C-alpha positions as a LaTeX table, in Angstrom:
\begin{tabular}{lrrr}
\hline
Residue & $x$ (\AA) & $y$ (\AA) & $z$ (\AA) \\
\hline
Met1 & 126.39 & 182.28 & 78.30 \\
Pro2 & 127.41 & 184.57 & 81.52 \\
Ile3 & 127.16 & 183.89 & 85.13 \\
Pro4 & 123.91 & 185.02 & 86.55 \\
Glu5 & 124.84 & 187.58 & 89.48 \\
Lys6 & 121.74 & 188.03 & 91.50 \\
Arg7 & 124.21 & 188.33 & 94.26 \\
Trp8 & 124.31 & 191.67 & 93.55 \\
Gln9 & 120.91 & 192.64 & 93.97 \\
His10 & 120.13 & 190.13 & 97.20 \\
Ile11 & 123.18 & 190.94 & 99.49 \\
Ile12 & 124.43 & 194.27 & 98.64 \\
Pro13 & 120.81 & 196.10 & 98.71 \\
Val14 & 120.20 & 194.62 & 102.56 \\
Ala15 & 123.10 & 195.30 & 103.65 \\
Phe16 & 123.80 & 198.54 & 102.38 \\
Ile17 & 120.06 & 199.19 & 104.33 \\
Met18 & 121.39 & 197.76 & 107.56 \\
Tyr19 & 124.20 & 199.44 & 107.91 \\
Thr20 & 122.31 & 203.04 & 106.36 \\
Ile21 & 120.87 & 202.45 & 109.61 \\
Ala22 & 123.73 & 201.80 & 111.81 \\
Phe23 & 125.80 & 204.83 & 110.15 \\
Val24 & 122.31 & 207.18 & 111.05 \\
Asp25 & 121.93 & 206.57 & 114.43 \\
Arg26 & 125.79 & 207.16 & 115.21 \\
Thr27 & 126.10 & 210.55 & 113.16 \\
Asn28 & 122.98 & 211.80 & 113.31 \\
Ile29 & 123.82 & 213.73 & 116.60 \\
Ser30 & 126.68 & 215.89 & 114.40 \\
Leu31 & 123.19 & 218.08 & 113.38 \\
Ala32 & 121.94 & 218.26 & 117.12 \\
Leu33 & 125.02 & 219.02 & 118.78 \\
Pro34 & 124.54 & 222.46 & 119.14 \\
Ser35 & 121.03 & 222.21 & 120.80 \\
Ile36 & 122.07 & 218.89 & 122.80 \\
Ser37 & 125.13 & 221.09 & 124.00 \\
His38 & 123.35 & 223.61 & 125.16 \\
Glu39 & 120.39 & 221.77 & 126.78 \\
Leu40 & 123.02 & 219.44 & 128.46 \\
His41 & 125.82 & 222.36 & 129.32 \\
Met42 & 128.48 & 220.83 & 127.69 \\
Asn43 & 131.35 & 222.99 & 126.59 \\
Pro44 & 133.00 & 222.30 & 122.53 \\
Glu45 & 135.69 & 219.65 & 124.23 \\
Gln46 & 133.04 & 217.50 & 126.29 \\
Ala47 & 130.82 & 217.43 & 123.06 \\
Gly48 & 133.67 & 216.48 & 121.30 \\
Ser49 & 134.04 & 213.66 & 123.78 \\
Ala50 & 130.74 & 212.94 & 123.67 \\
Ala51 & 130.67 & 212.39 & 119.57 \\
Gly52 & 133.70 & 210.09 & 119.98 \\
Val53 & 133.45 & 207.81 & 122.88 \\
Phe54 & 131.49 & 205.91 & 120.67 \\
Phe55 & 134.64 & 204.53 & 119.09 \\
Trp56 & 136.09 & 203.44 & 122.56 \\
Gly57 & 133.03 & 201.42 & 122.60 \\
Tyr58 & 133.60 & 200.14 & 119.28 \\
Leu59 & 136.16 & 198.42 & 119.68 \\
Leu60 & 135.20 & 195.42 & 122.19 \\
Leu61 & 133.61 & 193.58 & 119.77 \\
Gln62 & 135.55 & 194.20 & 116.53 \\
Ile63 & 138.05 & 191.31 & 116.61 \\
Pro64 & 135.30 & 188.53 & 118.23 \\
Gly65 & 133.24 & 189.73 & 115.95 \\
Gly66 & 135.21 & 188.79 & 112.69 \\
His67 & 136.22 & 185.48 & 114.26 \\
Leu68 & 132.42 & 184.95 & 114.81 \\
Ala69 & 131.57 & 185.88 & 111.57 \\
Glu70 & 134.18 & 184.01 & 109.86 \\
His71 & 133.91 & 180.62 & 112.34 \\
Trp72 & 130.00 & 181.12 & 113.13 \\
Ser73 & 127.78 & 183.12 & 111.72 \\
Ala74 & 127.87 & 186.80 & 110.04 \\
Lys75 & 123.71 & 186.49 & 109.71 \\
Arg76 & 122.96 & 185.56 & 113.59 \\
Phe77 & 126.08 & 187.88 & 114.99 \\
Ile78 & 124.75 & 191.16 & 113.17 \\
Ser79 & 120.59 & 189.73 & 113.93 \\
Ile80 & 121.75 & 190.35 & 117.88 \\
Leu81 & 123.50 & 193.53 & 117.14 \\
Leu82 & 120.84 & 195.05 & 115.55 \\
Val83 & 118.40 & 194.78 & 118.46 \\
Cys84 & 121.52 & 195.79 & 120.84 \\
Trp85 & 122.21 & 198.87 & 119.28 \\
Gly86 & 118.38 & 200.22 & 118.21 \\
Leu87 & 118.01 & 199.45 & 122.05 \\
Ala88 & 121.34 & 202.32 & 122.75 \\
Ala89 & 120.26 & 204.73 & 120.02 \\
Val90 & 116.74 & 205.11 & 121.71 \\
Ala91 & 118.31 & 205.57 & 125.09 \\
Cys92 & 120.36 & 208.69 & 123.89 \\
Gly93 & 117.50 & 210.41 & 123.16 \\
Leu94 & 116.15 & 209.78 & 127.00 \\
Val95 & 119.08 & 210.91 & 128.56 \\
His96 & 118.88 & 214.50 & 130.61 \\
Thr97 & 122.59 & 215.22 & 131.61 \\
Trp98 & 125.64 & 215.43 & 129.44 \\
Arg99 & 127.27 & 212.49 & 131.43 \\
Glu100 & 124.26 & 209.84 & 130.64 \\
Phe101 & 124.49 & 210.69 & 126.93 \\
Trp102 & 128.26 & 209.90 & 127.20 \\
Val103 & 127.65 & 206.86 & 128.85 \\
Met104 & 124.73 & 206.05 & 125.84 \\
Arg105 & 127.08 & 206.72 & 123.44 \\
Leu106 & 129.68 & 204.47 & 124.99 \\
Val107 & 126.92 & 201.82 & 125.24 \\
Leu108 & 125.69 & 202.56 & 121.59 \\
Gly109 & 129.89 & 201.82 & 120.43 \\
Ile110 & 129.94 & 198.76 & 121.93 \\
Ala111 & 126.46 & 197.31 & 120.31 \\
Glu112 & 127.59 & 198.85 & 116.60 \\
Gly113 & 131.08 & 197.35 & 117.24 \\
Gly114 & 131.20 & 194.27 & 115.33 \\
Val115 & 128.87 & 194.45 & 112.63 \\
Trp116 & 131.43 & 196.14 & 110.31 \\
Pro117 & 134.09 & 193.03 & 110.00 \\
Ala118 & 131.02 & 190.51 & 110.07 \\
Thr119 & 129.98 & 192.39 & 106.82 \\
Leu120 & 133.23 & 192.31 & 105.39 \\
Val121 & 133.59 & 188.71 & 106.06 \\
Leu122 & 129.63 & 188.45 & 104.62 \\
Leu123 & 130.94 & 190.11 & 101.17 \\
Ala124 & 133.92 & 188.17 & 101.32 \\
His125 & 132.09 & 184.60 & 101.39 \\
Trp126 & 129.90 & 185.86 & 98.48 \\
Phe127 & 131.92 & 188.09 & 95.88 \\
Pro128 & 135.23 & 186.66 & 94.57 \\
Arg129 & 138.42 & 189.02 & 94.76 \\
Ala130 & 138.05 & 190.40 & 91.32 \\
Glu131 & 134.71 & 192.19 & 92.49 \\
Arg132 & 135.91 & 192.54 & 95.80 \\
Ala133 & 136.56 & 196.93 & 95.91 \\
Arg134 & 133.10 & 197.03 & 93.61 \\
Ala135 & 131.00 & 195.15 & 96.29 \\
Asn136 & 132.89 & 197.05 & 99.63 \\
Ala137 & 132.26 & 200.14 & 98.00 \\
Tyr138 & 128.43 & 199.78 & 96.63 \\
Trp139 & 127.69 & 198.47 & 100.61 \\
Met140 & 130.14 & 201.36 & 102.01 \\
Leu141 & 128.05 & 203.64 & 99.88 \\
Cys142 & 125.73 & 203.53 & 102.83 \\
Leu143 & 127.83 & 206.25 & 104.78 \\
Pro144 & 127.60 & 208.99 & 102.66 \\
Thr145 & 123.83 & 207.65 & 101.62 \\
Ala146 & 122.79 & 208.28 & 104.96 \\
Val147 & 123.92 & 211.48 & 105.46 \\
Val148 & 122.28 & 213.19 & 102.12 \\
Ile149 & 119.23 & 210.85 & 103.06 \\
Ser150 & 118.86 & 211.43 & 107.04 \\
Ser151 & 120.22 & 215.00 & 107.09 \\
Pro152 & 117.16 & 216.84 & 105.75 \\
Val153 & 115.24 & 214.55 & 107.49 \\
Ser154 & 116.94 & 215.04 & 110.33 \\
Gly155 & 117.43 & 218.61 & 110.52 \\
Trp156 & 113.33 & 219.08 & 110.01 \\
Ile157 & 112.78 & 216.55 & 112.77 \\
Leu158 & 115.08 & 218.22 & 114.67 \\
Gly159 & 113.77 & 221.83 & 113.54 \\
Arg160 & 110.23 & 221.05 & 114.37 \\
Trp161 & 110.03 & 218.63 & 117.32 \\
Gly162 & 114.07 & 218.56 & 119.01 \\
Trp163 & 116.94 & 216.24 & 119.33 \\
Arg164 & 115.09 & 214.25 & 121.62 \\
Val165 & 112.43 & 213.23 & 118.81 \\
Met166 & 114.72 & 212.80 & 116.42 \\
Leu167 & 117.00 & 210.39 & 118.31 \\
Val168 & 114.47 & 207.81 & 119.66 \\
Ser169 & 112.77 & 207.97 & 116.30 \\
Glu170 & 115.86 & 207.04 & 113.91 \\
Gly171 & 116.91 & 205.24 & 116.62 \\
Ala172 & 113.70 & 202.63 & 116.75 \\
Ile173 & 114.43 & 201.70 & 112.73 \\
Pro174 & 116.72 & 198.39 & 113.28 \\
Phe175 & 113.66 & 197.01 & 114.95 \\
Val176 & 112.12 & 196.86 & 111.62 \\
Trp177 & 114.76 & 196.15 & 109.54 \\
Leu178 & 115.53 & 192.92 & 111.72 \\
Ile179 & 112.90 & 191.30 & 110.05 \\
Ile180 & 114.37 & 191.61 & 106.36 \\
Trp181 & 117.61 & 190.92 & 107.48 \\
Ile182 & 116.34 & 187.29 & 108.65 \\
Ile183 & 114.47 & 186.71 & 105.81 \\
Phe184 & 116.67 & 187.63 & 102.94 \\
Ile185 & 120.49 & 186.69 & 104.14 \\
Ala186 & 122.52 & 184.14 & 104.28 \\
Asp187 & 126.13 & 183.42 & 105.28 \\
Arg188 & 127.75 & 181.11 & 102.48 \\
Pro189 & 126.05 & 180.82 & 98.47 \\
His190 & 124.93 & 176.78 & 99.38 \\
Gln191 & 122.71 & 178.29 & 102.21 \\
Ala192 & 120.69 & 180.43 & 99.49 \\
Asn193 & 117.52 & 179.04 & 98.08 \\
Trp194 & 117.43 & 182.05 & 95.89 \\
Ile195 & 120.63 & 181.37 & 94.14 \\
Ser196 & 121.01 & 179.46 & 90.63 \\
Val197 & 122.85 & 176.64 & 90.26 \\
Glu198 & 125.42 & 178.20 & 87.71 \\
Glu199 & 125.93 & 180.96 & 89.99 \\
Arg200 & 126.36 & 178.87 & 92.88 \\
Glu201 & 129.21 & 176.42 & 91.66 \\
Phe202 & 130.63 & 179.26 & 90.24 \\
Leu203 & 130.97 & 181.11 & 93.89 \\
Glu204 & 132.29 & 177.85 & 95.71 \\
Thr205 & 134.76 & 177.18 & 92.77 \\
Thr206 & 136.27 & 180.48 & 92.85 \\
Leu207 & 136.15 & 181.55 & 96.42 \\
Glu208 & 137.76 & 178.10 & 97.29 \\
Arg209 & 140.80 & 178.49 & 94.82 \\
Glu210 & 141.18 & 182.26 & 95.90 \\
Gly211 & 141.10 & 181.48 & 99.51 \\
Ala212 & 143.75 & 178.42 & 99.00 \\
Glu213 & 146.06 & 180.51 & 97.36 \\
Leu214 & 146.57 & 182.55 & 100.96 \\
Asp215 & 146.18 & 179.54 & 103.49 \\
Phe216 & 149.76 & 178.51 & 102.81 \\
Gln217 & 150.46 & 181.31 & 105.17 \\
Ala218 & 147.92 & 180.13 & 107.84 \\
Ser219 & 150.81 & 177.55 & 109.11 \\
Glu220 & 152.20 & 180.96 & 110.98 \\
Pro221 & 151.48 & 181.20 & 114.60 \\
Tyr222 & 147.34 & 182.67 & 114.70 \\
Leu223 & 148.98 & 186.11 & 116.95 \\
Lys224 & 152.20 & 186.44 & 114.30 \\
Leu225 & 149.75 & 186.58 & 111.45 \\
Leu226 & 147.15 & 188.74 & 113.25 \\
Leu227 & 150.09 & 191.23 & 114.12 \\
Arg228 & 152.45 & 191.23 & 111.00 \\
Pro229 & 153.72 & 194.52 & 109.98 \\
Gln230 & 151.28 & 194.78 & 107.17 \\
Val231 & 147.97 & 194.54 & 109.54 \\
Leu232 & 149.71 & 197.02 & 112.02 \\
Leu233 & 150.59 & 199.54 & 109.02 \\
Leu234 & 146.68 & 199.33 & 107.88 \\
Val235 & 145.86 & 200.25 & 111.31 \\
Leu236 & 147.66 & 203.39 & 110.99 \\
Ile237 & 146.45 & 204.21 & 107.48 \\
Tyr238 & 143.08 & 203.65 & 108.67 \\
Phe239 & 143.32 & 205.73 & 112.00 \\
Leu240 & 144.15 & 208.38 & 109.74 \\
Val241 & 141.32 & 208.01 & 107.67 \\
Asn242 & 138.99 & 207.89 & 110.33 \\
Ser243 & 140.60 & 211.02 & 112.01 \\
Gly244 & 139.65 & 213.31 & 109.13 \\
Asn245 & 136.45 & 211.89 & 107.64 \\
Tyr246 & 134.71 & 211.77 & 111.23 \\
Gly247 & 136.56 & 214.75 & 112.54 \\
Tyr248 & 134.86 & 216.85 & 109.80 \\
Leu249 & 131.99 & 215.26 & 109.29 \\
Phe250 & 131.02 & 215.71 & 113.49 \\
Trp251 & 132.42 & 219.26 & 113.12 \\
Leu252 & 130.93 & 220.56 & 109.27 \\
Pro253 & 127.57 & 221.37 & 110.62 \\
Ser254 & 128.61 & 223.44 & 113.62 \\
Ala255 & 131.02 & 225.14 & 110.93 \\
Leu256 & 128.17 & 226.20 & 109.15 \\
His257 & 126.35 & 227.33 & 111.92 \\
Ser258 & 129.17 & 229.35 & 113.05 \\
Glu259 & 129.68 & 230.66 & 109.66 \\
Lys260 & 126.53 & 232.04 & 108.73 \\
Arg261 & 122.85 & 232.12 & 110.37 \\
Leu262 & 121.19 & 229.42 & 108.66 \\
Ser263 & 118.39 & 227.73 & 110.22 \\
Asp264 & 118.41 & 223.89 & 111.00 \\
Leu265 & 116.85 & 222.66 & 107.78 \\
Val266 & 119.26 & 224.77 & 105.77 \\
Val267 & 121.86 & 223.33 & 107.42 \\
Gly268 & 120.93 & 219.67 & 107.13 \\
Ile269 & 120.53 & 220.26 & 103.51 \\
Leu270 & 124.13 & 222.17 & 102.40 \\
Phe271 & 125.23 & 219.14 & 105.03 \\
Ala272 & 124.34 & 216.67 & 102.54 \\
Ile273 & 125.79 & 218.19 & 99.30 \\
Pro274 & 129.20 & 217.27 & 100.39 \\
Phe275 & 128.25 & 213.14 & 101.20 \\
Ile276 & 126.54 & 213.23 & 97.35 \\
Val277 & 130.12 & 213.85 & 95.56 \\
Thr278 & 130.97 & 211.45 & 98.18 \\
Gly279 & 129.10 & 208.45 & 96.60 \\
Ile280 & 130.14 & 209.26 & 93.18 \\
Gly281 & 133.79 & 209.38 & 94.34 \\
Met282 & 133.43 & 205.82 & 95.88 \\
Val283 & 131.80 & 204.26 & 92.91 \\
Leu284 & 134.42 & 205.71 & 90.56 \\
Ile285 & 137.21 & 204.51 & 92.30 \\
Ser286 & 136.05 & 201.28 & 93.40 \\
Arg287 & 135.70 & 200.33 & 89.73 \\
His288 & 138.36 & 201.56 & 88.60 \\
Ser289 & 140.05 & 199.64 & 90.90 \\
Asp290 & 138.48 & 196.24 & 89.97 \\
Lys291 & 139.11 & 197.42 & 86.30 \\
Val292 & 142.78 & 197.51 & 86.47 \\
His293 & 143.38 & 195.06 & 89.51 \\
Glu294 & 145.21 & 197.61 & 91.48 \\
Arg295 & 144.24 & 198.52 & 95.25 \\
Arg296 & 147.20 & 200.68 & 96.81 \\
Arg297 & 147.82 & 203.23 & 94.45 \\
His298 & 144.30 & 203.72 & 94.18 \\
Val299 & 144.00 & 204.52 & 97.88 \\
Ala300 & 147.09 & 206.76 & 98.14 \\
Arg301 & 145.59 & 209.25 & 95.11 \\
Ala302 & 142.29 & 209.14 & 96.97 \\
Leu303 & 143.48 & 209.68 & 100.54 \\
Ala304 & 145.64 & 213.05 & 98.46 \\
Trp305 & 142.65 & 214.33 & 97.02 \\
Gly306 & 140.43 & 214.36 & 100.37 \\
Gly307 & 143.82 & 216.13 & 102.16 \\
Val308 & 144.64 & 218.62 & 99.36 \\
Phe309 & 141.00 & 219.59 & 99.31 \\
Leu310 & 140.44 & 220.11 & 102.56 \\
Leu311 & 143.07 & 221.93 & 103.06 \\
Ala312 & 142.50 & 223.94 & 100.53 \\
Ser313 & 139.13 & 224.65 & 102.46 \\
Val314 & 140.74 & 225.80 & 105.26 \\
Leu315 & 143.04 & 228.36 & 103.08 \\
Leu316 & 139.86 & 229.51 & 101.72 \\
Ser317 & 137.77 & 229.84 & 104.50 \\
Pro318 & 138.71 & 233.60 & 105.54 \\
His319 & 138.29 & 234.81 & 101.99 \\
Ser320 & 135.22 & 233.32 & 100.72 \\
Phe321 & 132.11 & 230.82 & 102.74 \\
Ala322 & 131.16 & 229.44 & 98.80 \\
Leu323 & 134.69 & 228.79 & 97.68 \\
Ser324 & 135.45 & 227.02 & 101.23 \\
Phe325 & 131.83 & 224.88 & 101.08 \\
Leu326 & 132.75 & 224.11 & 97.21 \\
Ala327 & 136.38 & 223.03 & 98.26 \\
Ile328 & 135.09 & 220.76 & 101.09 \\
Thr329 & 132.35 & 219.24 & 99.23 \\
Leu330 & 134.87 & 217.51 & 97.19 \\
Val331 & 137.06 & 215.64 & 100.24 \\
Gly332 & 135.01 & 213.13 & 100.77 \\
Ala333 & 134.80 & 211.68 & 97.19 \\
Gly334 & 138.85 & 211.29 & 98.07 \\
Ser335 & 139.04 & 210.12 & 101.38 \\
Phe336 & 135.84 & 207.96 & 102.01 \\
Gly337 & 136.62 & 206.42 & 97.96 \\
Ser338 & 139.59 & 205.15 & 99.42 \\
Leu339 & 137.67 & 202.66 & 101.21 \\
Gly340 & 136.80 & 199.90 & 98.57 \\
Pro341 & 140.25 & 199.35 & 97.78 \\
Phe342 & 141.16 & 199.91 & 100.86 \\
Trp343 & 139.18 & 196.87 & 102.54 \\
Ala344 & 140.00 & 194.29 & 99.42 \\
Ile345 & 143.47 & 194.50 & 100.80 \\
Pro346 & 143.38 & 192.54 & 104.01 \\
Ser347 & 140.93 & 189.85 & 102.13 \\
Glu348 & 143.11 & 189.48 & 99.23 \\
Thr349 & 146.92 & 188.99 & 101.46 \\
Leu350 & 145.46 & 187.17 & 104.30 \\
Pro351 & 144.92 & 183.97 & 104.97 \\
Arg352 & 141.02 & 182.92 & 105.62 \\
Ser353 & 141.63 & 181.48 & 109.13 \\
Val354 & 142.78 & 185.01 & 110.47 \\
Ser355 & 141.29 & 187.35 & 108.14 \\
Gly356 & 137.86 & 188.08 & 109.64 \\
Ser357 & 139.92 & 188.81 & 112.95 \\
Ala358 & 142.49 & 191.33 & 111.04 \\
Met359 & 139.78 & 193.26 & 109.61 \\
Gly360 & 138.16 & 193.43 & 113.05 \\
Leu361 & 141.51 & 194.84 & 114.59 \\
Ile362 & 142.12 & 196.82 & 111.53 \\
Asn363 & 138.64 & 198.33 & 112.32 \\
Ala364 & 138.86 & 198.32 & 115.76 \\
Leu365 & 141.97 & 200.29 & 116.15 \\
Gly366 & 142.04 & 202.39 & 112.80 \\
Asn367 & 138.22 & 203.84 & 114.60 \\
Leu368 & 139.81 & 205.42 & 117.49 \\
Gly369 & 140.34 & 207.87 & 114.65 \\
Gly370 & 136.77 & 208.39 & 114.81 \\
Tyr371 & 137.51 & 209.95 & 118.85 \\
Phe372 & 140.50 & 211.83 & 118.07 \\
Gly373 & 139.36 & 213.46 & 115.08 \\
Pro374 & 136.32 & 215.14 & 116.65 \\
Val375 & 138.06 & 215.57 & 119.95 \\
Ile376 & 140.90 & 217.11 & 118.67 \\
Val377 & 138.99 & 219.71 & 116.28 \\
Gly378 & 136.74 & 220.63 & 119.47 \\
Tyr379 & 139.68 & 221.20 & 121.65 \\
Leu380 & 141.21 & 223.75 & 118.94 \\
Asn381 & 138.35 & 224.91 & 118.62 \\
Lys382 & 138.24 & 225.87 & 122.09 \\
Arg383 & 141.62 & 227.16 & 122.01 \\
Thr384 & 141.10 & 229.56 & 118.93 \\
Gly385 & 137.47 & 230.35 & 118.58 \\
Asn386 & 137.51 & 229.13 & 115.06 \\
Phe387 & 137.69 & 225.32 & 112.81 \\
Val388 & 140.41 & 226.56 & 110.77 \\
Tyr389 & 143.45 & 224.81 & 112.58 \\
Gly390 & 141.15 & 221.67 & 113.64 \\
Phe391 & 140.53 & 221.35 & 110.21 \\
Ala392 & 143.80 & 221.73 & 108.76 \\
Ala393 & 145.07 & 219.27 & 111.25 \\
Leu394 & 142.73 & 216.80 & 109.83 \\
Gly395 & 143.79 & 217.49 & 106.35 \\
Ala396 & 146.81 & 217.01 & 107.09 \\
Gly397 & 146.06 & 213.35 & 108.22 \\
Phe398 & 145.31 & 212.41 & 104.65 \\
Ile399 & 148.40 & 213.44 & 103.24 \\
Leu400 & 150.28 & 211.44 & 105.59 \\
Gly401 & 147.99 & 208.23 & 105.23 \\
Thr402 & 148.99 & 208.68 & 101.44 \\
Met403 & 152.51 & 208.35 & 102.01 \\
Leu404 & 152.33 & 205.55 & 104.53 \\
Thr405 & 150.00 & 204.00 & 101.61 \\
Ser406 & 153.16 & 203.47 & 99.60 \\
Leu407 & 154.65 & 200.88 & 102.32 \\
Val408 & 151.36 & 198.80 & 101.93 \\
Lys409 & 151.96 & 194.90 & 99.88 \\
Thr410 & 148.88 & 194.28 & 97.76 \\
Gln411 & 147.89 & 191.42 & 95.50 \\
Arg412 & 148.19 & 193.11 & 91.93 \\
Lys413 & 145.93 & 190.55 & 90.24 \\
Pro414 & 143.09 & 189.24 & 91.53 \\
Ala415 & 141.46 & 186.29 & 89.57 \\
Val416 & 139.39 & 187.51 & 87.12 \\
Pro417 & 135.96 & 185.53 & 86.46 \\
\hline
\end{tabular}
């Protein structure tokens, strides 16, 4: 008789929508950046800095967030952060100068900072190793889904009422979802009253066995475990991934505006198309990674895919807008598709005592790419008057990430339930 799997219907959807809201509040300024820049008198370099400063604030709660989720409660910690980031997101729509906007983006980054590692820890408490790439990817589908769902809506609000109404209305959504989060989420299987006895016993037995297989390393000093070469290599790879992903995510609407005279609504619709393809890539790559029990090659090939198509888009841009847009539509299927198997690696190679903190460290330093990616594109756009060199630099970063991934050590055969 098969083991019931209510965790897939219960944990994933609630976490998925929670982080979809977070990602909307983080990235909705990409559509509004031309309007915000005009009203707040920001040049491209200042706009890139304001978009990317979020990630400096994002540093603060990464390691504490992973540690608190592992040793205290992911549910309670994220509940607090839902309130804090909602307040900061609303405040972004109430600013009057570009400096105030810069500060509130920084505060928003601080408020959202611990959510990602805390959610990864939560998923590791509910999904065994053979399911983890899929669980990570299904949750991380919130990244492209947030863009697909919110871009047309945000474009409509932006065109009808302006960027302030867009930021305030979307920034208030976390207060509603907080209630759902508190009701439906449990930190571990034994705390959930909706799970069957069979599923609870299967999870507790399997997860305990898998954790014990890695805990022999825990005798090493904590700091040595946290700063081992494997972790630092994952930091560098994730930095390159985020530089590319956020660099073209924040600037793609502006690039579309510069190529064609398009309305905010049309740009919002076009902006959503690449992220539909991205979602398909994330599902296919993560399912295959779990099926063959392999992580490293899946990450490397996915990043190579993203880099090749981003460079192809750059090369095609002087000749054909349609072909260039088609190429960039395929980028995210690889660059975002790498995330499911990538984030399975830390929890499959590190002892439980340090894995939450390590994921926080990887996410903290790696997400600085979300600052430097937009800034590099903005700087090169200011110097050259176009997006060609900026997007080419991002594509080269994906290719470098592919090469670095070959050095990562992984567990080749996760336990199969």
